[in-house]
All heavy atoms as TSV, in Angstrom:
chain	resi	resn	atom	element	x	y	z
A	1	MET	N	N	65.255	134.791	77.841
A	1	MET	CA	C	66.573	134.946	78.459
A	1	MET	C	C	66.802	136.385	78.763
A	1	MET	O	O	66.450	137.300	77.922
A	1	MET	CB	C	67.710	134.483	77.495
A	1	MET	CG	C	69.121	134.903	77.950
A	1	MET	SD	S	70.303	134.379	76.922
A	1	MET	CE	C	71.545	133.907	78.006
A	2	LYS	N	N	67.245	136.713	79.896
A	2	LYS	CA	C	67.502	138.117	80.295
A	2	LYS	C	C	69.031	138.515	80.017
A	2	LYS	O	O	69.885	137.559	79.960
A	2	LYS	CB	C	67.310	138.298	81.745
A	2	LYS	CG	C	65.827	138.135	82.258
A	2	LYS	CD	C	65.124	139.360	81.798
A	2	LYS	CE	C	63.677	139.234	82.323
A	2	LYS	NZ	N	62.936	140.421	82.040
A	3	VAL	N	N	69.159	139.778	79.682
A	3	VAL	CA	C	70.526	140.279	79.394
A	3	VAL	C	C	70.898	141.407	80.310
A	3	VAL	O	O	70.003	142.334	80.550
A	3	VAL	CB	C	70.509	140.961	77.869
A	3	VAL	CG1	C	71.895	141.529	77.662
A	3	VAL	CG2	C	70.240	139.861	76.849
A	4	ARG	N	N	71.931	141.304	81.097
A	4	ARG	CA	C	72.219	142.217	82.054
A	4	ARG	C	C	73.299	143.306	81.344
A	4	ARG	O	O	74.151	142.891	80.736
A	4	ARG	CB	C	73.034	141.787	83.242
A	4	ARG	CG	C	73.468	142.833	84.225
A	4	ARG	CD	C	74.024	142.182	85.413
A	4	ARG	NE	N	74.517	143.208	86.255
A	4	ARG	CZ	C	75.696	143.140	87.148
A	4	ARG	NH1	N	76.426	142.159	86.948
A	4	ARG	NH2	N	76.014	144.189	87.827
A	5	ILE	N	N	72.864	144.459	81.370
A	5	ILE	CA	C	73.655	145.601	80.698
A	5	ILE	C	C	74.137	146.735	81.833
A	5	ILE	O	O	73.380	147.185	82.546
A	5	ILE	CB	C	72.822	146.423	79.657
A	5	ILE	CG1	C	72.114	145.336	78.833
A	5	ILE	CG2	C	73.539	147.335	78.824
A	5	ILE	CD1	C	71.023	145.956	77.911
A	6	LEU	N	N	75.392	146.979	81.765
A	6	LEU	CA	C	76.007	147.917	82.629
A	6	LEU	C	C	76.188	149.107	81.640
A	6	LEU	O	O	76.960	149.018	80.713
A	6	LEU	CB	C	77.248	147.468	83.174
A	6	LEU	CG	C	77.178	146.241	84.072
A	6	LEU	CD1	C	78.635	145.913	84.571
A	6	LEU	CD2	C	76.336	146.452	85.184
A	7	PHE	N	N	75.683	150.361	82.077
A	7	PHE	CA	C	75.758	151.580	81.335
A	7	PHE	C	C	76.995	152.390	81.878
A	7	PHE	O	O	77.044	152.488	83.031
A	7	PHE	CB	C	74.459	152.231	81.252
A	7	PHE	CG	C	73.309	151.580	80.537
A	7	PHE	CD1	C	72.353	151.224	81.205
A	7	PHE	CD2	C	73.408	151.280	79.170
A	7	PHE	CE1	C	71.170	150.567	80.539
A	7	PHE	CE2	C	72.453	150.505	78.521
A	7	PHE	CZ	C	71.328	150.251	79.170
A	8	SER	N	N	77.523	153.074	80.957
A	8	SER	CA	C	78.574	154.092	81.449
A	8	SER	C	C	78.249	155.424	80.642
A	8	SER	O	O	78.651	156.402	81.245
A	8	SER	CB	C	79.980	153.669	80.983
A	8	SER	OG	O	80.127	153.656	79.602
A	9	LYS	N	N	77.500	155.401	79.568
A	9	LYS	CA	C	77.098	156.609	78.915
A	9	LYS	C	C	75.945	157.306	79.698
A	9	LYS	O	O	74.942	156.714	79.891
A	9	LYS	CB	C	76.808	156.335	77.467
A	9	LYS	CG	C	77.973	155.824	76.684
A	9	LYS	CD	C	77.679	155.554	75.270
A	9	LYS	CE	C	78.874	154.930	74.533
A	9	LYS	NZ	N	78.561	154.679	73.159
A	10	GLN	N	N	76.057	158.635	79.849
A	10	GLN	CA	C	75.070	159.378	80.721
A	10	GLN	C	C	73.676	159.337	79.979
A	10	GLN	O	O	72.783	159.153	80.613
A	10	GLN	CB	C	75.428	160.752	80.876
A	10	GLN	CG	C	74.694	161.346	81.898
A	10	GLN	CD	C	74.656	160.867	83.333
A	10	GLN	OE1	O	75.761	160.452	83.934
A	10	GLN	NE2	N	73.482	160.658	83.922
A	11	LYS	N	N	73.613	159.407	78.750
A	11	LYS	CA	C	72.348	159.468	78.083
A	11	LYS	C	C	71.615	158.057	78.258
A	11	LYS	O	O	70.456	158.049	78.316
A	11	LYS	CB	C	72.556	159.605	76.501
A	11	LYS	CG	C	73.259	158.632	75.745
A	11	LYS	CD	C	73.320	158.948	74.287
A	11	LYS	CE	C	73.976	157.834	73.536
A	11	LYS	NZ	N	73.940	157.955	72.010
A	12	ASN	N	N	72.286	156.887	78.391
A	12	ASN	CA	C	71.745	155.597	78.642
A	12	ASN	C	C	71.289	155.515	80.068
A	12	ASN	O	O	70.218	154.982	80.408
A	12	ASN	CB	C	72.674	154.437	78.280
A	12	ASN	CG	C	72.991	154.324	76.750
A	12	ASN	OD1	O	72.116	154.782	75.998
A	12	ASN	ND2	N	74.088	153.920	76.374
A	13	ILE	N	N	72.144	156.004	80.957
A	13	ILE	CA	C	71.714	156.034	82.416
A	13	ILE	C	C	70.575	156.835	82.629
A	13	ILE	O	O	69.579	156.427	83.427
A	13	ILE	CB	C	73.019	156.602	83.369
A	13	ILE	CG1	C	74.160	155.559	83.153
A	13	ILE	CG2	C	72.496	156.828	84.788
A	13	ILE	CD1	C	75.440	155.994	83.785
A	14	ASP	N	N	70.481	158.077	82.007
A	14	ASP	CA	C	69.306	158.864	82.194
A	14	ASP	C	C	68.090	158.291	81.573
A	14	ASP	O	O	66.945	158.235	82.265
A	14	ASP	CB	C	69.603	160.235	81.435
A	14	ASP	CG	C	70.528	161.064	82.078
A	14	ASP	OD1	O	70.936	160.713	83.226
A	14	ASP	OD2	O	71.088	162.031	81.491
A	15	TYR	N	N	68.182	157.569	80.421
A	15	TYR	CA	C	66.991	157.013	79.710
A	15	TYR	C	C	66.440	155.743	80.704
A	15	TYR	O	O	65.237	155.673	80.814
A	15	TYR	CB	C	67.338	156.375	78.314
A	15	TYR	CG	C	66.308	155.714	77.632
A	15	TYR	CD1	C	65.247	156.581	76.863
A	15	TYR	CD2	C	66.042	154.374	77.722
A	15	TYR	CE1	C	64.348	155.953	76.258
A	15	TYR	CE2	C	65.091	153.803	77.095
A	15	TYR	CZ	C	63.976	154.658	76.328
A	15	TYR	OH	O	63.053	153.978	75.703
A	16	PHE	N	N	67.314	154.950	81.150
A	16	PHE	CA	C	66.919	153.822	81.984
A	16	PHE	C	C	66.865	154.173	83.441
A	16	PHE	O	O	66.357	153.191	84.194
A	16	PHE	CB	C	67.839	152.614	81.797
A	16	PHE	CG	C	67.682	151.951	80.416
A	16	PHE	CD1	C	68.593	152.282	79.411
A	16	PHE	CD2	C	66.646	151.006	80.215
A	16	PHE	CE1	C	68.302	151.579	78.172
A	16	PHE	CE2	C	66.513	150.495	79.102
A	16	PHE	CZ	C	67.375	150.634	77.993
A	17	ASN	N	N	67.307	155.269	83.867
A	17	ASN	CA	C	67.278	155.648	85.246
A	17	ASN	C	C	68.023	154.857	86.110
A	17	ASN	O	O	67.748	154.603	87.382
A	17	ASN	CB	C	65.751	155.742	85.825
A	17	ASN	CG	C	65.476	157.107	86.472
A	17	ASN	OD1	O	66.275	158.018	86.438
A	17	ASN	ND2	N	64.320	157.070	87.139
A	18	SER	N	N	69.089	154.167	85.596
A	18	SER	CA	C	69.994	153.202	86.241
A	18	SER	C	C	71.152	152.980	85.492
A	18	SER	O	O	71.170	153.310	84.138
A	18	SER	CB	C	69.220	151.923	86.435
A	18	SER	OG	O	70.089	151.027	87.061
A	19	ASP	N	N	72.253	152.607	85.997
A	19	ASP	CA	C	73.403	152.202	85.200
A	19	ASP	C	C	73.565	150.725	85.207
A	19	ASP	O	O	74.551	150.200	84.560
A	19	ASP	CB	C	74.811	152.813	85.851
A	19	ASP	CG	C	74.978	152.286	87.339
A	19	ASP	OD1	O	74.173	151.593	87.908
A	19	ASP	OD2	O	76.066	152.522	87.938
A	20	ASP	N	N	72.615	149.982	85.606
A	20	ASP	CA	C	72.535	148.535	85.662
A	20	ASP	C	C	71.063	148.053	85.379
A	20	ASP	O	O	70.280	148.207	86.205
A	20	ASP	CB	C	73.055	147.982	86.899
A	20	ASP	CG	C	73.296	146.563	86.991
A	20	ASP	OD1	O	72.911	145.826	85.964
A	20	ASP	OD2	O	73.792	145.972	87.976
A	21	VAL	N	N	70.863	147.451	84.250
A	21	VAL	CA	C	69.472	146.977	83.862
A	21	VAL	C	C	69.536	145.608	83.219
A	21	VAL	O	O	70.500	145.063	82.876
A	21	VAL	CB	C	68.759	147.925	82.914
A	21	VAL	CG1	C	68.660	149.331	83.451
A	21	VAL	CG2	C	69.395	147.961	81.640
A	22	GLU	N	N	68.363	144.965	83.400
A	22	GLU	CA	C	68.177	143.685	82.754
A	22	GLU	C	C	67.013	143.817	81.679
A	22	GLU	O	O	66.021	144.426	82.071
A	22	GLU	CB	C	67.794	142.556	83.789
A	22	GLU	CG	C	68.969	142.045	84.514
A	22	GLU	CD	C	68.669	140.768	85.262
A	22	GLU	OE1	O	67.548	140.290	85.194
A	22	GLU	OE2	O	69.586	140.296	86.006
A	23	LEU	N	N	67.223	143.362	80.515
A	23	LEU	CA	C	66.268	143.266	79.525
A	23	LEU	C	C	66.075	141.988	78.969
A	23	LEU	O	O	67.064	141.198	78.945
A	23	LEU	CB	C	66.629	144.264	78.345
A	23	LEU	CG	C	66.862	145.723	78.643
A	23	LEU	CD1	C	67.428	146.395	77.404
A	23	LEU	CD2	C	65.563	146.376	78.951
A	24	ASP	N	N	64.990	141.682	78.340
A	24	ASP	CA	C	64.926	140.392	77.601
A	24	ASP	C	C	65.779	140.502	76.340
A	24	ASP	O	O	65.895	141.692	75.707
A	24	ASP	CB	C	63.390	140.277	77.116
A	24	ASP	CG	C	62.367	139.911	78.238
A	24	ASP	OD1	O	62.806	139.093	79.141
A	24	ASP	OD2	O	61.278	140.295	78.228
A	25	MET	N	N	66.331	139.360	75.884
A	25	MET	CA	C	67.163	139.420	74.896
A	25	MET	C	C	66.605	139.945	73.570
A	25	MET	O	O	67.236	140.844	72.863
A	25	MET	CB	C	67.640	137.963	74.539
A	25	MET	CG	C	68.558	137.850	73.294
A	25	MET	SD	S	70.108	138.678	73.396
A	25	MET	CE	C	71.175	137.382	74.275
A	26	GLU	N	N	65.239	139.622	73.370
A	26	GLU	CA	C	64.631	140.178	72.157
A	26	GLU	C	C	64.500	141.582	72.164
A	26	GLU	O	O	64.656	142.274	71.213
A	26	GLU	CB	C	63.309	139.476	71.952
A	26	GLU	CG	C	63.466	137.818	71.769
A	26	GLU	CD	C	64.291	137.475	70.602
A	26	GLU	OE1	O	64.281	138.073	69.551
A	26	GLU	OE2	O	65.155	136.683	70.873
A	27	GLU	N	N	64.120	142.158	73.320
A	27	GLU	CA	C	63.971	143.708	73.525
A	27	GLU	C	C	65.475	144.326	73.298
A	27	GLU	O	O	65.452	145.298	72.539
A	27	GLU	CB	C	63.569	144.018	74.927
A	27	GLU	CG	C	63.281	145.483	75.206
A	27	GLU	CD	C	62.747	145.655	76.546
A	27	GLU	OE1	O	62.615	144.806	77.438
A	27	GLU	OE2	O	62.491	146.900	76.769
A	28	TYR	N	N	66.380	143.706	73.778
A	28	TYR	CA	C	67.804	144.202	73.628
A	28	TYR	C	C	68.163	144.237	72.041
A	28	TYR	O	O	68.654	145.088	71.518
A	28	TYR	CB	C	68.780	143.449	74.415
A	28	TYR	CG	C	70.290	143.636	73.959
A	28	TYR	CD1	C	70.921	144.705	74.482
A	28	TYR	CD2	C	70.907	142.653	73.208
A	28	TYR	CE1	C	72.180	144.990	73.974
A	28	TYR	CE2	C	72.222	142.808	72.726
A	28	TYR	CZ	C	72.948	143.962	73.261
A	28	TYR	OH	O	74.148	144.187	72.918
A	29	LEU	N	N	67.864	143.059	71.459
A	29	LEU	CA	C	68.179	143.002	70.026
A	29	LEU	C	C	67.520	143.946	69.068
A	29	LEU	O	O	68.060	144.601	68.249
A	29	LEU	CB	C	67.914	141.617	69.468
A	29	LEU	CG	C	68.840	140.523	70.007
A	29	LEU	CD1	C	68.464	139.171	69.623
A	29	LEU	CD2	C	70.277	140.835	69.694
A	30	VAL	N	N	66.173	144.239	69.428
A	30	VAL	CA	C	65.328	145.319	68.681
A	30	VAL	C	C	66.098	146.556	68.774
A	30	VAL	O	O	66.310	147.363	67.777
A	30	VAL	CB	C	63.957	145.424	69.209
A	30	VAL	CG1	C	63.294	146.532	68.656
A	30	VAL	CG2	C	63.174	144.153	68.770
A	31	GLY	N	N	66.466	147.075	69.956
A	31	GLY	CA	C	67.194	148.222	70.192
A	31	GLY	C	C	68.624	148.343	69.499
A	31	GLY	O	O	68.868	149.332	68.955
A	32	VAL	N	N	69.334	147.351	69.619
A	32	VAL	CA	C	70.627	147.212	68.978
A	32	VAL	C	C	70.614	147.384	67.459
A	32	VAL	O	O	71.203	148.181	66.882
A	32	VAL	CB	C	71.436	145.980	69.505
A	32	VAL	CG1	C	72.695	145.791	68.734
A	32	VAL	CG2	C	71.759	146.237	70.982
A	33	VAL	N	N	69.765	146.468	66.895
A	33	VAL	CA	C	69.704	146.429	65.463
A	33	VAL	C	C	69.181	147.815	64.919
A	33	VAL	O	O	69.792	148.529	63.998
A	33	VAL	CB	C	68.760	145.334	64.944
A	33	VAL	CG1	C	68.462	145.469	63.507
A	33	VAL	CG2	C	69.455	143.974	65.292
A	34	ALA	N	N	68.194	148.395	65.528
A	34	ALA	CA	C	67.704	149.695	65.139
A	34	ALA	C	C	68.745	150.742	65.255
A	34	ALA	O	O	68.930	151.683	64.277
A	34	ALA	CB	C	66.459	150.076	65.921
A	35	THR	N	N	69.514	150.726	66.231
A	35	THR	CA	C	70.674	151.570	66.519
A	35	THR	C	C	71.705	151.552	65.538
A	35	THR	O	O	72.231	152.529	65.000
A	35	THR	CB	C	71.109	151.669	67.962
A	35	THR	OG1	O	70.045	151.909	68.867
A	35	THR	CG2	C	72.232	152.707	68.194
A	36	GLU	N	N	72.152	150.236	65.198
A	36	GLU	CA	C	73.275	149.995	64.460
A	36	GLU	C	C	73.059	150.114	62.977
A	36	GLU	O	O	73.916	150.654	62.344
A	36	GLU	CB	C	73.850	148.697	64.799
A	36	GLU	CG	C	74.490	148.648	66.127
A	36	GLU	CD	C	74.999	147.310	66.505
A	36	GLU	OE1	O	74.953	146.191	65.772
A	36	GLU	OE2	O	75.691	147.176	67.480
A	37	ILE	N	N	71.955	149.832	62.469
A	37	ILE	CA	C	71.729	149.893	61.048
A	37	ILE	C	C	70.411	150.490	60.535
A	37	ILE	O	O	70.215	150.760	59.427
A	37	ILE	CB	C	71.766	148.530	60.298
A	37	ILE	CG1	C	70.762	147.445	60.686
A	37	ILE	CG2	C	73.133	147.916	60.615
A	37	ILE	CD1	C	70.821	146.233	60.015
A	38	GLY	N	N	69.545	150.857	61.532
A	38	GLY	CA	C	68.349	151.672	61.229
A	38	GLY	C	C	67.435	150.942	60.322
A	38	GLY	O	O	67.115	149.801	60.403
A	39	ASN	N	N	66.964	151.723	59.265
A	39	ASN	CA	C	65.934	151.157	58.369
A	39	ASN	C	C	66.629	150.428	57.145
A	39	ASN	O	O	66.517	150.960	56.028
A	39	ASN	CB	C	65.011	152.347	57.939
A	39	ASN	CG	C	63.787	151.853	57.155
A	39	ASN	OD1	O	63.361	150.681	57.259
A	39	ASN	ND2	N	63.208	152.731	56.496
A	40	ALA	N	N	67.253	149.425	57.329
A	40	ALA	CA	C	67.859	148.630	56.242
A	40	ALA	C	C	66.961	147.597	55.839
A	40	ALA	O	O	66.052	147.247	56.384
A	40	ALA	CB	C	69.174	148.046	56.777
A	41	PRO	N	N	67.301	147.046	54.661
A	41	PRO	CA	C	66.526	145.756	54.175
A	41	PRO	C	C	66.369	144.644	55.276
A	41	PRO	O	O	67.313	144.536	56.039
A	41	PRO	CB	C	67.379	145.301	52.995
A	41	PRO	CG	C	68.135	146.506	52.534
A	41	PRO	CD	C	68.518	147.275	53.750
A	42	VAL	N	N	65.343	144.004	55.089
A	42	VAL	CA	C	65.029	142.933	56.184
A	42	VAL	C	C	66.242	141.997	56.316
A	42	VAL	O	O	66.644	141.546	57.444
A	42	VAL	CB	C	63.719	142.188	55.854
A	42	VAL	CG1	C	63.538	141.018	56.702
A	42	VAL	CG2	C	62.538	143.166	55.873
A	43	ALA	N	N	66.690	141.473	55.175
A	43	ALA	CA	C	67.851	140.518	55.293
A	43	ALA	C	C	69.032	140.990	56.135
A	43	ALA	O	O	69.549	140.332	56.964
A	43	ALA	CB	C	68.251	140.102	53.946
A	44	ALA	N	N	69.334	142.326	55.925
A	44	ALA	CA	C	70.462	142.960	56.674
A	44	ALA	C	C	70.203	143.071	58.177
A	44	ALA	O	O	70.986	142.800	58.983
A	44	ALA	CB	C	70.718	144.455	56.092
A	45	CYS	N	N	68.901	143.472	58.489
A	45	CYS	CA	C	68.515	143.368	59.827
A	45	CYS	C	C	68.557	142.040	60.602
A	45	CYS	O	O	68.952	141.930	61.648
A	45	CYS	CB	C	67.009	143.970	60.025
A	45	CYS	SG	S	66.901	145.722	59.536
A	46	GLU	N	N	68.121	141.072	59.790
A	46	GLU	CA	C	68.183	139.759	60.299
A	46	GLU	C	C	69.674	139.324	60.531
A	46	GLU	O	O	69.968	138.771	61.594
A	46	GLU	CB	C	67.537	138.645	59.305
A	46	GLU	CG	C	66.106	138.852	59.407
A	46	GLU	CD	C	65.436	138.062	58.153
A	46	GLU	OE1	O	66.132	137.630	57.234
A	46	GLU	OE2	O	64.195	137.950	58.236
A	47	ALA	N	N	70.552	139.633	59.649
A	47	ALA	CA	C	71.986	139.279	59.866
A	47	ALA	C	C	72.524	140.010	61.024
A	47	ALA	O	O	73.353	139.408	61.701
A	47	ALA	CB	C	72.732	139.687	58.513
A	48	GLN	N	N	72.196	141.190	61.110
A	48	GLN	CA	C	72.728	142.109	62.259
A	48	GLN	C	C	72.217	141.535	63.614
A	48	GLN	O	O	72.954	141.485	64.614
A	48	GLN	CB	C	72.255	143.488	62.036
A	48	GLN	CG	C	72.758	144.421	63.247
A	48	GLN	CD	C	74.373	144.578	63.124
A	48	GLN	OE1	O	74.918	144.504	62.075
A	48	GLN	NE2	N	75.067	144.654	64.230
A	49	ALA	N	N	70.923	140.985	63.563
A	49	ALA	CA	C	70.315	140.478	64.781
A	49	ALA	C	C	71.173	139.190	65.238
A	49	ALA	O	O	71.404	138.983	66.420
A	49	ALA	CB	C	68.897	140.210	64.705
A	50	VAL	N	N	71.567	138.372	64.191
A	50	VAL	CA	C	72.310	137.150	64.561
A	50	VAL	C	C	73.648	137.536	65.033
A	50	VAL	O	O	74.123	136.984	66.013
A	50	VAL	CB	C	72.443	136.262	63.271
A	50	VAL	CG1	C	73.373	135.063	63.487
A	50	VAL	CG2	C	71.096	135.649	62.801
A	51	ALA	N	N	74.241	138.477	64.469
A	51	ALA	CA	C	75.647	138.962	64.931
A	51	ALA	C	C	75.514	139.558	66.326
A	51	ALA	O	O	76.396	139.270	67.218
A	51	ALA	CB	C	76.178	139.980	63.955
A	52	ALA	N	N	74.459	140.355	66.665
A	52	ALA	CA	C	74.340	140.942	67.881
A	52	ALA	C	C	74.080	139.904	69.002
A	52	ALA	O	O	74.575	140.021	70.068
A	52	ALA	CB	C	73.314	142.085	67.901
A	53	ARG	N	N	73.251	138.932	68.757
A	53	ARG	CA	C	72.918	137.940	69.662
A	53	ARG	C	C	74.227	137.073	69.945
A	53	ARG	O	O	74.431	136.817	71.150
A	53	ARG	CB	C	71.808	137.043	69.051
A	53	ARG	CG	C	71.550	135.832	70.206
A	53	ARG	CD	C	70.456	134.909	69.533
A	53	ARG	NE	N	69.258	135.518	68.918
A	53	ARG	CZ	C	68.259	135.734	69.558
A	53	ARG	NH1	N	68.043	135.544	70.810
A	53	ARG	NH2	N	67.162	136.320	68.806
A	54	THR	N	N	74.982	136.788	68.997
A	54	THR	CA	C	76.103	135.878	69.067
A	54	THR	C	C	77.159	136.670	70.032
A	54	THR	O	O	77.663	136.188	70.883
A	54	THR	CB	C	76.719	135.617	67.719
A	54	THR	OG1	O	75.838	134.815	66.962
A	54	THR	CG2	C	78.039	134.837	67.875
A	55	TYR	N	N	77.338	137.953	69.717
A	55	TYR	CA	C	78.181	138.884	70.567
A	55	TYR	C	C	77.700	138.994	71.948
A	55	TYR	O	O	78.510	138.778	72.778
A	55	TYR	CB	C	78.320	140.266	69.849
A	55	TYR	CG	C	79.035	141.208	70.692
A	55	TYR	CD1	C	80.425	141.323	70.565
A	55	TYR	CD2	C	78.489	142.002	71.630
A	55	TYR	CE1	C	81.181	142.087	71.314
A	55	TYR	CE2	C	79.233	142.986	72.276
A	55	TYR	CZ	C	80.529	143.055	72.285
A	55	TYR	OH	O	81.408	143.854	73.019
A	56	ALA	N	N	76.380	139.233	72.168
A	56	ALA	CA	C	75.840	139.319	73.589
A	56	ALA	C	C	76.055	138.003	74.232
A	56	ALA	O	O	76.532	138.033	75.466
A	56	ALA	CB	C	74.385	139.662	73.457
A	57	LEU	N	N	75.645	136.920	73.637
A	57	LEU	CA	C	75.831	135.663	74.315
A	57	LEU	C	C	77.419	135.331	74.729
A	57	LEU	O	O	77.594	134.758	75.770
A	57	LEU	CB	C	75.387	134.478	73.468
A	57	LEU	CG	C	73.846	134.508	73.306
A	57	LEU	CD1	C	73.317	133.446	72.367
A	57	LEU	CD2	C	73.077	134.387	74.712
A	58	SER	N	N	78.205	135.729	73.886
A	58	SER	CA	C	79.641	135.586	74.137
A	58	SER	C	C	80.066	136.375	75.331
A	58	SER	O	O	80.823	135.820	76.270
A	58	SER	CB	C	80.502	135.886	72.836
A	58	SER	OG	O	81.846	136.013	73.262
A	59	LYS	N	N	79.620	137.652	75.454
A	59	LYS	CA	C	80.004	138.465	76.531
A	59	LYS	C	C	79.413	138.033	77.848
A	59	LYS	O	O	80.023	138.039	78.908
A	59	LYS	CB	C	79.609	139.991	76.280
A	59	LYS	CG	C	80.458	140.498	75.159
A	59	LYS	CD	C	81.888	140.579	75.525
A	59	LYS	CE	C	82.768	140.965	74.441
A	59	LYS	NZ	N	84.146	140.927	74.784
A	60	ILE	N	N	78.115	137.551	77.743
A	60	ILE	CA	C	77.358	137.102	78.896
A	60	ILE	C	C	78.102	135.807	79.479
A	60	ILE	O	O	78.309	135.809	80.682
A	60	ILE	CB	C	75.932	136.827	78.657
A	60	ILE	CG1	C	75.051	138.093	78.305
A	60	ILE	CG2	C	75.286	135.982	79.694
A	60	ILE	CD1	C	73.829	138.007	77.802
A	61	LYS	N	N	78.526	135.010	78.712
A	61	LYS	CA	C	79.166	133.699	78.978
A	61	LYS	C	C	80.559	134.222	79.793
A	61	LYS	O	O	80.907	133.560	80.701
A	61	LYS	CB	C	79.415	132.792	77.747
A	61	LYS	CG	C	80.095	131.551	78.108
A	61	LYS	CD	C	80.172	130.548	76.993
A	61	LYS	CE	C	80.946	129.224	77.385
A	61	LYS	NZ	N	81.017	128.324	76.270
A	62	SER	N	N	81.323	135.026	79.155
A	62	SER	CA	C	82.579	135.370	79.655
A	62	SER	C	C	82.612	136.328	80.895
A	62	SER	O	O	83.369	136.258	81.884
A	62	SER	CB	C	83.569	135.909	78.627
A	62	SER	OG	O	83.124	137.146	78.186
A	63	LYS	N	N	81.647	137.283	80.912
A	63	LYS	CA	C	81.645	138.382	81.916
A	63	LYS	C	C	80.407	138.372	82.814
A	63	LYS	O	O	80.404	138.995	83.775
A	63	LYS	CB	C	81.827	139.627	81.393
A	63	LYS	CG	C	83.277	139.871	80.689
A	63	LYS	CD	C	83.381	141.292	80.277
A	63	LYS	CE	C	84.816	141.481	79.680
A	63	LYS	NZ	N	85.149	142.761	79.485
A	64	GLY	N	N	79.335	137.810	82.238
A	64	GLY	CA	C	78.136	137.848	82.919
A	64	GLY	C	C	77.247	139.165	82.606
A	64	GLY	O	O	76.061	139.214	83.139
A	65	TYR	N	N	77.774	139.984	81.652
A	65	TYR	CA	C	76.927	141.171	81.374
A	65	TYR	C	C	77.568	141.786	79.997
A	65	TYR	O	O	78.602	141.234	79.612
A	65	TYR	CB	C	77.111	142.319	82.411
A	65	TYR	CG	C	78.564	142.755	82.612
A	65	TYR	CD1	C	79.094	143.853	81.808
A	65	TYR	CD2	C	79.349	142.194	83.503
A	65	TYR	CE1	C	80.405	144.228	82.017
A	65	TYR	CE2	C	80.721	142.526	83.645
A	65	TYR	CZ	C	81.266	143.564	82.932
A	65	TYR	OH	O	82.497	144.035	83.099
A	66	ILE	N	N	76.854	142.741	79.496
A	66	ILE	CA	C	77.292	143.508	78.365
A	66	ILE	C	C	77.280	144.855	78.720
A	66	ILE	O	O	76.775	145.194	79.816
A	66	ILE	CB	C	76.559	143.171	77.072
A	66	ILE	CG1	C	75.125	143.510	77.367
A	66	ILE	CG2	C	76.668	141.798	76.571
A	66	ILE	CD1	C	74.154	143.414	76.010
A	67	THR	N	N	78.041	145.742	78.011
A	67	THR	CA	C	78.157	147.172	78.398
A	67	THR	C	C	78.200	148.042	77.106
A	67	THR	O	O	78.305	147.531	76.046
A	67	THR	CB	C	79.503	147.332	79.091
A	67	THR	OG1	O	79.523	148.834	79.580
A	67	THR	CG2	C	80.612	147.074	78.490
A	68	ASP	N	N	77.850	149.338	77.415
A	68	ASP	CA	C	78.001	150.300	76.281
A	68	ASP	C	C	79.304	150.933	76.224
A	68	ASP	O	O	79.518	151.799	75.462
A	68	ASP	CB	C	76.826	151.340	76.502
A	68	ASP	CG	C	77.054	152.219	77.635
A	68	ASP	OD1	O	77.965	151.911	78.533
A	68	ASP	OD2	O	76.329	153.141	77.918
A	69	ASN	N	N	80.250	150.448	77.056
A	69	ASN	CA	C	81.568	151.091	77.014
A	69	ASN	C	C	82.596	150.035	76.272
A	69	ASN	O	O	82.984	149.126	76.880
A	69	ASN	CB	C	82.018	151.245	78.459
A	69	ASN	CG	C	83.262	152.030	78.678
A	69	ASN	OD1	O	84.165	152.142	77.724
A	69	ASN	ND2	N	83.475	152.538	79.800
A	70	SER	N	N	83.084	150.421	75.125
A	70	SER	CA	C	83.881	149.535	74.425
A	70	SER	C	C	85.337	149.571	75.031
A	70	SER	O	O	86.076	148.671	74.733
A	70	SER	CB	C	84.048	150.111	72.937
A	70	SER	OG	O	84.646	151.413	72.898
A	71	SER	N	N	85.751	150.381	75.868
A	71	SER	CA	C	87.043	150.388	76.521
A	71	SER	C	C	86.998	149.357	77.607
A	71	SER	O	O	88.089	148.842	77.948
A	71	SER	CB	C	87.404	151.806	77.012
A	71	SER	OG	O	86.664	152.047	78.202
A	72	ILE	N	N	85.978	148.785	78.160
A	72	ILE	CA	C	85.971	147.696	79.088
A	72	ILE	C	C	85.411	146.425	78.501
A	72	ILE	O	O	85.233	145.438	79.150
A	72	ILE	CB	C	85.314	148.068	80.426
A	72	ILE	CG1	C	83.771	148.336	80.228
A	72	ILE	CG2	C	86.001	149.163	81.208
A	72	ILE	CD1	C	83.030	148.543	81.481
A	73	ASP	N	N	85.149	146.523	77.257
A	73	ASP	CA	C	84.538	145.408	76.511
A	73	ASP	C	C	85.573	144.391	76.360
A	73	ASP	O	O	86.055	143.410	76.486
A	73	ASP	CB	C	84.154	145.920	75.130
A	73	ASP	CG	C	83.197	144.887	74.499
A	73	ASP	OD1	O	82.586	144.089	75.163
A	73	ASP	OD2	O	83.068	145.060	73.268
């Protein structure tokens, strides 16, 4: 499954060379979990991945995308 991400933070736009990208869900989750909890125990990473996937699917269902901007979330 592809995840559409709209970026507003300049560091993300610079990294992806775009403000609108599509990633595989698994690739997205790897980045999100690593960013949010880093090098935590495996069980914590698994729980965070489930939470992040649930959140992403909810946003995709309601808006069609996710974003790095919490003010439009």
